[in-house]
N, C-alpha and C positions, 0 to 999 in steps of 0.2 A: 360707257365701257363696262360698268358694273352689271348692266342688263345683259350685255353680251356674254360676260363670264357666267352669269346665272343660267343663260340659255345653254351654255356648254358645260354645265356642272355634270358630275357623274350621275346624279339622280335624274336630271332632265334628259340626259342622253339615254339612259336605260329605259326611261319612260317612252322615248321615241321608238326604241326597239320594240317595246310591248305594243305600241300603237301600230307599228308596221306589221307585226304579227297578227294583230286584230284585223288590219286592213286586208291581209292575205285571206283570212277566214271569211271576211265579209265579201271579198271578191268571188270566192268559190260559191258562197251561199247565194248571192244575188244573181250570178251568171249561170247557175246550174241549168235552168231550162234552155237557155240559148246554146250553151255548150253541148247539151245532149242532142239538140236539133242539128247543130253544125257538124258534129262528129258522127252522127248516127248511132249514138250510144243508147242502148235500152236500159230500163231500170235494173235488170239483172246484171248487165255488164257494168253499170255504174257501181252497184253494190260490190261486185267482184273487184273492180279497180280500187275502190275505197278500202276494201279489206287488204289488198296488197300494200296500199299506201300506209295503212295503220301498222301492218307488220313491219314495214321499213322504219316507221316512226319509233316503234317499241324497240326494234333492234338497234337503231342509232342511239337511243337513250341508254340502252344497256351497255353500249360500248363507251359511253361518255366518261365513265370513271377511269378507264384506261387512257383516254385522250387527255384527261385532266392532269395526268402524270407527266405528259410531254409538251403540253401547250396550255397557255393561259386562256382565261375566258375571252380576253381581248382578241387574241390570235384566232381563236375558233370563230368568233363572231365576224371578224374581218374576212375570213375565208368563206364562211357559209352564206352570209347575207347576199353577195352577188349571185352565187349559184341558186339561191332561193328565188331571187327575182327572175332569173332566166328560166328556171324550170316552171315557175308559176306562169310566166308569159307563154311558154310553149304549151302548157296544159290548157290555158284559156283560149288559145288560138288553134286547138286541135281540129283537124278536118276529117279525121278517120279514127276508127277504133284502135289500130296499132299506134298511131300518133298519141292518142289519149293514154294508152297503157305505158308507152315509153316515157312520157312526161310525168306521169303520176308517181313513178318509182323514186326518182331523185327528189321530187318535191316532198314526198313522205319522209325521206331521210332528213331533209333540211328542216322540216317541221320539228322532228325529234331533237336534232342538235341545237337548233335555235331555242326551243323551249327549255332544254336542260341548262344551257350556258347563260341565257338571259336571266333565268331564275337564280342560278348560282351567283351571278354578279349582283342581282337584286338583294339576295340575302346578305352578301358581303357589305353592300351599301347600307342596308338597315343596321347591321352591326356597327358600321362606322358612325352612323348618325345617333345610335343609342336610343332610338324610339321606333315604335311600330309604324312602318310605311309600306309593308309588303303588299297588303290588299289593295293599296292605292295604285300600285303598278298594274295589278290585274283589272282594276276598274278602268284604267286607261286602255287596256286591251279590249275590254268589253265595249267601251265607247267607240273604238276603232271599228269593231265588228258592226255596231249599230249604224254608224254613219255610212260606212262603205257598202253595206248590204243593199241599201236602197239606191245608192249612187250606182252600184254595179248593175243592178237590174235595169235601171234607166239607160245607162251607157251601152250595155250589151244589146238592148233592144233597139235603141235609136241610132247608135253609132257603130257598134260592133264590139266583140269581146277583146279585140286588140287594144281598144281604148282603155278598157278596164285593166289590162295588163300594164299599159303605160303608166296609169295613175299609181298602181301598186309599186311599179319599179321606181317611181319618183320618191315614194316614201322610203323604200329600202335604200335608195341612194343617199337620202338625207340622213337616215340612221347610220349608214356606213361611215359617212363623213364625220358625224358627231362622235361615233366610237373611236375613229382614228384620232380625233383631236382631243377628246376629253377623258377617255378611259386609259388607265395605265395598267401594265401587266402586274398581276399579283403573283405571289409565291406559288410555285407549282406544288401539287399534292405529291408528297414523297412516300406515302405509305398507302396501302390498300384500305378501302373503307371497312369499317367494323362489320363483321359478319353477324349472322343471326343465331349462332350457336349459343351465345350467352343469354339469350332471351328464354326465361324458364317456361313460360306458358304462351304458346303461339295461337291457341284457340281464339282468343278475342281478336287477334290481328287477322286471322282468317275470315272471321265474320266481317270485319271492317274492310278488308281488301276486296272481297267479292262484292260487297255493297258499293264500294268506290268504283269498281269496274262497270257495274250496271249504271251508275250515275254518269260516268264519263261517256258511256255508250249513248245515254239519253241526250246528253249535251250535244254530241256529234250529230245525232239524228235530227234534233231540233234545228240545228244550224244548217246542215247540208241538204236537208230534204224539205225545208219550209217553203222555199220558192217553188219547188215542184208541186206541192200541195196547192198553193195559192194559184199557180198557173193552171192547174187542172180545174179549179173551182171557177176561175174567171179568166179565160184566155184573152179577153179584150183588155184586161188590166195587166198584161205581161210586163209593161214598163215599170210597174210598182210591185211586182211579185216579191221583191226583196223586203217588203214591209214586215213580214213575219220575223225574219232574222234581224231586221233593224230594231223592232220593238223588243225582241229577245235580248239583243246586245245592250240597248240603252237601259232597259229595266235591270239587267244584270249589273251594269255599272252603277245605277242608282243605289243598289243595295251594297255593293262592294266598297264604295267610297267611305261610308260610316261603318263598314263591316267589323273593323277591329274593336270599335266601341261597343257594338252590339254583342260580340262574343264575350267581352268583359262583363257586360251588365246581365246578359241573359244566360250565358253558359252554352257550351257546345251541344250538349245533348238535347235540351229543349229546342234549340235552333234546328238541329238535324230533323227531329220528328215533325215540327211544324212546317219546315221547308219542304220535306218530302211529301206531306199531305197536299200542299199547294201545287207542287209539281205534278203529282198524280192527277189531281183534278183538272189541271191545264191540259194534260195529254188526253184525258178522257173527253174533254170538251172538243179537242181536235178530232177525235174519233167519231163523234156524233154530229159535228157541225157540217152544214153544207153551205154556209154563208161566208163570204170573203171577210167581212168586218168582224164577225164573231171569231173566226179563226185567227185573225191578227191579234185580237184581244187575248185569245188563249195562249198564243206564243208569248205575249207580254207576261202573263201570269207564270208561264214556264220559266221565263228568264228571271223573274223575281224569286221563284222557288229554288232554282238550281244554283243561285249565285254563291252561297256560302257553304254548300254541302262538302265539297272537297277540302277546303281549308279547315272546316270543323273536324272532318275525319282524320286528316293528317295531324291536327293538333292533339286529338285524343290518342292517336297511335303513338306519337312521340312521348306523350305523358305516361304510357304504359311501360316504357323502358327508359327511364331517365338516365341510366348509365350507358345506354346504347341507342340513342335516338336515330342515328343514321341507319343502323341495322333494322330497326323497326320500320322506318319509312321505306327502306329498300324492299323489305319483305312484303309490305302492303302494296307497293307499286308493282311488284312482280305479279301479284295476284290479280291486278286489274287487266292484265294482258288478254286473257281469253275472252271475256265479254267484249272488250274493245275491238278485237280482231274479228270475231264472229258476227257482231251486230250489223255491219254494213251489208254483208251478203244476205243475211236473214231479212233485213228491211227491204233490200232490193227485190228479192223474190216475192215478199209479201206485197210490195207495192205493185209489182207487175201482175200478180195473180188476183189480188183482192182489192187493190187501190191503196192510196196513201192514208186514207182515214183508218183502215184496218191496221196498217203498219204502225201508226201512232198509238193505236190501242195496245199493240204488242209492247211498245215502249212503256206505256202505263203499267202493264203487267210486270215488266222488268223492275220498274221502280217500286211496285208493291212488294216484290220479293226483297228489294233493298230495305224497305221499311220494316219488313218482318225480321230481317237480320239485325237491324239496329235495335228493334224492340227486344229481341232475344238477348242482345248484348246488354241492354239496360236491365232486363229482368234478372240476368245472372249476376248483376252487381259488378261487372268489370269496370275498371276505371274510376271507382268511387272510393 
């Protein structure tokens, strides 16, 4: 009985939501080549669709503050998770471009709402437990990506994309049931979030926000385009084209599990610089490699490098405005929107015109800009 109660604890329940979120990403990453063939989606159209989806994700997250005033984290998750599963299934089984575009819009909104409210509940649980566990939730997400990416590429090739959607729906169903049983409504937000007007100097936050946007764009590119690159390199190995996203996710999880201790011992700024260098080298390797195994190894190094970048940036950002942490994080998050929204279309056109290898070189260039912004931040002595 005690084991059953542990399984249905708030922490294990939210962990299951994170795993389901990771399974959804892994499903998209591993199934991408099969989906494109089934629906007749070109790289340009895929990039356009992902841009629309990202726009809906950002818009949904921006509306989350208003939703939090009228509904609890529990209520939002119970509403969104079934819609997420259905829209993901519709997307994975698309047989035409219009079907693909119609499915990707609600899916993008569900990504945004789930991301926001599962993180809100995770932060509340960490506060309840009075010890750092937040990065472990994200490690569970990365593990879900890693396992499902390779499973999805195999299922999509050997059985069909509907099987991938079915597996994903099973995870969402389990997460919904656990949320229904284990999560209790929390007090609603009664006032608006703190604004940014009280932050005296926004210049360091601008540097961090643009860097964060470029990093998130790189993460998305690595996950959603990895199977396409490997499928192009070795069409005969289509069933394991999800290995790139799998190694990315598993290496991401490997770093995130001890991530809180690493941040405490090494500090955010050294981790930022070192991690960005590793990530850039990984994307450069993807740009030059013409071998399946080398590219898989490069995706692993990218997963290692990107794992702690956003947590570190958000940690530094919050520290710059100790009296208005929410305002600082809101301002930084807002600045990530433009790179995140534009990147999919740019990558799609680059992939169609010059190939996936060139597209990943562009991502390396974006991360080089992010590194320059972080070094400028450090040179000017912000946050010290």
